C-alpha positions as CSV (number, residue, x, y, z in Angstrom):
1,M,101.1,154.0,87.3
2,S,103.8,153.8,84.4
3,D,102.5,154.8,80.7
4,P,100.2,151.6,79.9
5,T,101.2,150.0,76.5
6,R,97.7,149.7,75.9
7,L,94.2,151.6,75.9
8,V,91.1,150.2,75.1
9,L,87.5,151.8,74.5
10,C,84.8,149.0,74.8
11,E,82.0,150.5,72.5
12,C,79.3,147.9,74.1
13,A,77.6,148.0,70.9
14,F,74.2,145.8,71.2
15,T,73.2,147.7,74.0
16,D,72.6,151.8,75.4
17,L,73.5,151.1,78.7
18,V,76.5,153.9,77.7
19,P,75.1,156.7,75.6
20,E,76.2,156.9,71.9
21,A,76.9,160.5,73.1
22,T,79.3,159.7,76.2
23,K,81.4,157.0,74.3
24,A,81.5,159.8,71.4
25,E,82.1,162.2,73.8
26,V,85.2,159.6,75.3
27,A,86.2,159.4,72.1
28,E,86.6,163.2,70.9
29,R,88.4,164.0,74.2
30,L,91.0,161.4,73.7
31,R,91.7,162.3,70.1
32,A,91.5,166.3,71.7
33,A,94.5,165.2,73.9
34,G,96.2,163.2,71.2
35,V,96.1,159.7,73.2
36,A,96.2,156.9,70.9
37,Y,94.0,154.8,71.6
38,E,91.9,151.4,70.1
39,A,88.4,150.6,69.8
40,V,86.7,147.8,70.0
41,P,82.9,146.6,69.3
42,D,81.8,144.7,72.3
43,L,84.2,143.2,75.0
44,C,81.5,140.5,75.3
45,G,81.3,139.2,72.3
46,L,84.8,139.5,72.2
47,A,85.0,137.1,75.1
48,A,82.3,134.6,73.7
49,R,84.5,133.9,71.3
50,R,87.5,134.4,73.0
51,A,89.0,136.5,70.8
52,P,93.2,136.3,69.9
53,L,92.9,140.2,70.5
54,L,91.8,139.6,74.1
55,R,94.9,137.9,75.0
56,A,97.2,140.2,73.0
57,I,95.7,143.0,75.6
58,A,96.3,140.9,78.9
59,E,99.6,139.8,78.2
60,G,100.6,143.1,76.8
61,G,101.4,144.8,80.1
62,E,100.1,147.7,81.5
63,A,96.4,148.4,80.0
64,V,93.9,151.0,80.6
65,I,90.3,149.4,79.7
66,I,87.4,151.7,79.5
67,A,84.4,149.9,79.7
68,C,81.9,149.1,82.2
69,Y,82.5,147.6,85.8
70,P,86.0,146.1,86.6
71,R,84.6,142.8,88.2
72,A,82.4,142.1,85.2
73,V,86.0,143.3,82.4
74,R,87.9,140.8,84.8
75,W,85.9,138.0,84.8
76,L,84.7,138.3,80.9
77,F,88.5,138.3,80.2
78,A,89.1,135.2,83.0
79,Y,86.4,133.5,81.2
80,A,87.9,133.8,77.6
81,G,91.0,132.3,79.0
82,N,92.7,135.7,79.7
83,P,92.7,136.4,83.0
84,L,94.2,140.2,83.1
85,P,96.9,141.4,85.3
86,G,96.7,142.7,88.2
87,A,98.2,146.2,86.8
88,A,95.4,146.4,84.4
89,E,93.0,149.4,85.1
90,I,89.3,149.5,84.1
91,L,87.8,152.7,84.1
92,N,84.2,152.3,84.1
93,L,82.0,154.6,81.9
94,R,78.6,153.3,83.9
95,T,79.7,155.5,86.8
96,Q,82.2,157.8,85.5
97,T,81.9,161.1,83.4
98,P,83.9,161.0,79.7
99,E,85.6,163.9,81.2
100,A,86.8,162.0,84.3
101,V,87.7,159.2,82.5
102,V,90.2,161.7,80.0
103,A,91.3,163.4,82.8
104,H,92.4,160.5,84.9
105,I,94.6,158.9,81.8
106,A,96.1,162.2,81.0
107,Q,97.1,162.4,84.0
108,H,99.0,159.0,84.1
109,K,99.6,158.9,80.3
110,P,101.1,161.8,79.1
111,P,99.8,162.7,75.4
112,T,101.2,161.4,72.4
113,A,102.0,162.1,68.5
114,A,100.6,158.8,67.9
115,S,97.6,158.6,65.8
116,P,94.7,157.4,67.7
117,N,93.5,154.1,66.5
118,P,89.8,154.4,67.1
119,Q,89.0,151.3,64.5
120,S,89.3,147.8,65.4
121,A,90.1,145.2,63.4
122,I,87.4,142.8,64.2
123,R,83.7,145.0,64.1
124,N,80.6,143.6,64.8
125,P,81.3,140.1,65.8
126,Q,78.4,137.5,65.4
127,S,76.4,140.4,64.7
128,H,73.4,138.6,64.4
129,W,73.8,137.0,68.2
130,V,73.3,139.7,71.1
131,P,76.0,138.5,73.2
132,W,73.8,138.1,76.6
133,F,75.4,135.5,78.4
134,P,76.7,135.3,82.0
135,V,80.5,134.7,83.5
136,I,81.0,133.6,86.7
137,D,82.7,135.3,89.9
138,R,84.8,132.4,90.7
139,S,85.8,134.5,94.2
140,R,82.5,134.2,95.2
141,C,81.1,130.8,93.7
142,T,81.0,128.1,96.0
143,G,80.2,125.2,93.5
144,C,77.0,124.8,94.4
145,Q,75.9,123.9,90.9
146,Q,72.3,126.1,91.4
147,C,72.9,127.6,87.9
148,L,73.5,124.7,86.6
149,N,70.6,123.2,87.8
150,F,68.4,125.6,87.4
151,C,68.9,127.1,83.8
152,L,66.4,126.6,81.7
153,F,68.5,126.6,78.5
154,G,71.6,124.5,78.8
155,V,73.9,127.3,78.9
156,Y,76.0,125.4,82.0
157,A,77.8,122.5,82.3
158,L,80.9,120.9,84.6
159,D,84.2,120.8,83.2
160,A,86.8,118.1,83.7
161,G,87.1,119.3,87.2
162,G,83.5,118.9,88.1
163,N,83.3,122.4,88.3
164,V,80.4,124.7,87.0
165,E,81.5,126.4,83.5
166,V,79.6,128.9,81.1
167,R,79.7,125.9,78.1
168,N,77.2,127.4,75.6
169,P,76.8,131.0,76.0
170,E,74.7,131.5,72.7
171,N,71.9,129.6,74.5
172,C,71.3,132.4,76.3
173,K,68.2,134.3,76.6
174,T,68.4,138.0,75.8
175,N,67.9,139.7,79.0
176,C,67.0,136.4,81.0
177,P,69.1,136.9,84.5
178,A,67.5,134.3,86.3
179,C,70.0,132.4,87.1
180,A,71.8,135.3,88.5
181,R,69.1,136.1,90.8
182,I,69.0,132.3,92.0
183,C,72.5,131.8,92.5
184,P,72.9,132.0,96.8
185,Q,76.4,134.3,96.2
186,V,75.5,136.1,93.9
187,A,78.2,135.5,91.9
188,I,76.9,135.1,88.4
189,I,77.2,138.8,86.6
190,F,75.5,139.7,83.0
191,P,77.9,142.5,82.4
192,K,74.7,144.1,80.2
193,H,72.2,143.5,83.0
194,K,70.6,146.9,84.2
195,T,71.2,146.6,87.9
196,S,73.5,145.5,90.3
197,P,75.1,144.4,91.3
198,I,74.3,141.7,88.6
199,N,76.1,144.1,86.3
200,G,79.1,143.5,88.0
201,D,79.2,146.1,90.2
202,E,80.6,145.1,93.4
203,V,78.2,142.8,96.1
204,T,77.2,144.6,99.0
205,A,75.3,143.7,102.3
206,E,72.7,145.4,101.3
207,H,72.6,143.9,98.1
208,L,72.8,140.0,100.3
209,A,69.9,141.2,102.3
210,S,67.9,142.3,99.6
211,G,65.4,139.6,97.9
212,A,65.7,141.6,94.6
213,V,68.9,140.3,94.1
214,R,69.5,136.9,96.1
215,V,65.8,134.9,95.4
216,D,65.0,132.1,98.2
217,P,64.1,129.2,95.4
218,K,62.4,127.8,98.2
219,R,59.9,130.5,97.7
220,L,59.1,130.1,94.3
221,G,56.3,127.8,93.1
222,R,54.5,127.5,96.6
223,G,51.4,128.2,97.6
224,D,48.9,129.7,95.0
225,V,51.1,128.7,92.3
226,Y,50.8,125.5,92.8
227,S,47.5,125.0,94.5
228,A,45.9,127.1,91.2
229,L,48.0,124.6,89.3
230,R,46.4,121.9,91.1
231,R,42.7,123.5,90.7
232,R,42.8,123.6,87.4
233,S,44.1,120.6,86.5
234,E,41.0,119.0,88.2
235,R,38.7,120.9,86.9
236,A,40.3,120.1,83.6
237,R,39.9,116.2,84.5
238,A,36.2,116.7,85.3
239,A,35.5,118.4,82.5
240,A,37.2,115.6,80.7
241,E,39.4,119.1,78.8
242,P,41.7,117.3,76.0
243,P,45.7,118.2,77.1
244,V,47.1,121.0,76.9
245,P,50.0,121.2,74.0
246,E,53.0,121.0,75.8
247,G,54.2,124.7,73.9
248,E,51.7,126.1,76.0
249,A,51.5,125.2,79.0
250,A,53.4,128.4,80.5
251,K,50.5,130.2,79.6
252,L,48.6,128.2,81.8
253,C,48.7,130.0,85.0
254,P,49.2,133.4,85.4
255,C,50.2,133.8,88.6
256,M,53.4,131.3,87.7
257,T,54.5,133.5,84.9
258,E,54.1,136.8,87.0
259,Q,56.7,135.5,89.5
260,L,58.8,134.4,87.0
261,E,59.0,138.2,85.9
262,K,58.8,139.5,88.9
263,E,60.9,137.2,90.8
264,L,64.1,135.7,88.4
265,G,63.6,138.7,85.7
266,I,62.6,135.8,83.0
267,P,61.2,138.4,80.1
268,P,57.9,138.0,78.8
269,E,59.0,136.7,75.4
270,V,60.8,134.2,77.2
271,I,58.4,132.8,79.6
272,K,56.3,131.8,76.3
273,T,58.8,129.7,75.2
274,L,58.9,127.6,78.3
275,S,56.8,124.6,79.5
276,L,55.2,124.2,82.2
277,S,56.8,121.0,84.0
278,D,60.6,122.4,82.4
279,I,59.3,125.6,84.7
280,Q,58.3,123.2,87.8
281,A,61.4,120.2,87.0
282,R,63.9,123.2,87.6
283,L,62.4,125.1,90.6
284,R,62.4,121.6,92.6
285,A,65.9,121.4,91.4
286,A,66.8,124.7,93.0
287,R,65.2,124.4,96.4
288,K,66.6,121.3,97.0
289,E,70.0,122.5,96.7
290,Q,68.9,124.9,99.7
């Protein structure tokens, strides 16, 4: 590999998936080696805004990006409309030590006299919003539209060619990976997720066989869940209970909320905002696609 024209360090400003001490050590080692670099606050946030900086990185020739899982980073750039060239190299601070990362860079890029640039021109973009949103691995996506039919928040839409796209990233609920767990091809990436392969790690046969990664929607909402709902409905009619407000509907059945949280990873605070009818409609739609 020839000398990279750009060295970028993602600070992942909105999560602690890469400890602050780790990022600080990388920065210190780069400065000690005399290697110039540019720190950006958060690649996810820049991708959500389709910031021009990503185009500059993608079109600037060879680049080394110190961030997270390479698959996640490449599809973030692709989502922003600026796919990285094959020559771009991505070093993963979630799996590699600062020493290994900087040693690799020093081996391929001799130290320079240039002053490092540890500050990005863009600081804390959209600081009021945590850039938690999905990107689609197009190499795995088959266009089944499961994510479009299942998403409760209008994150997805169809583009002019009839392909699913992430249209409204800001609609996504922080820490909710439900659409990724429902995807039959494990094609949806949440770069800020804690577990593989939803976080962008490479998909393995073990991942595909794991029910914790790829959930069969046919088994969701079956058996005890719907039986409990029917029993409660019958009791309510017999007792002439007043209807429960829609906003409170998701609280009616603990088994339903437990299943949504356990199977799909939907955070409790998000479940509380959902209506039961909406949940049922999405589950029915997802099962029909199977």
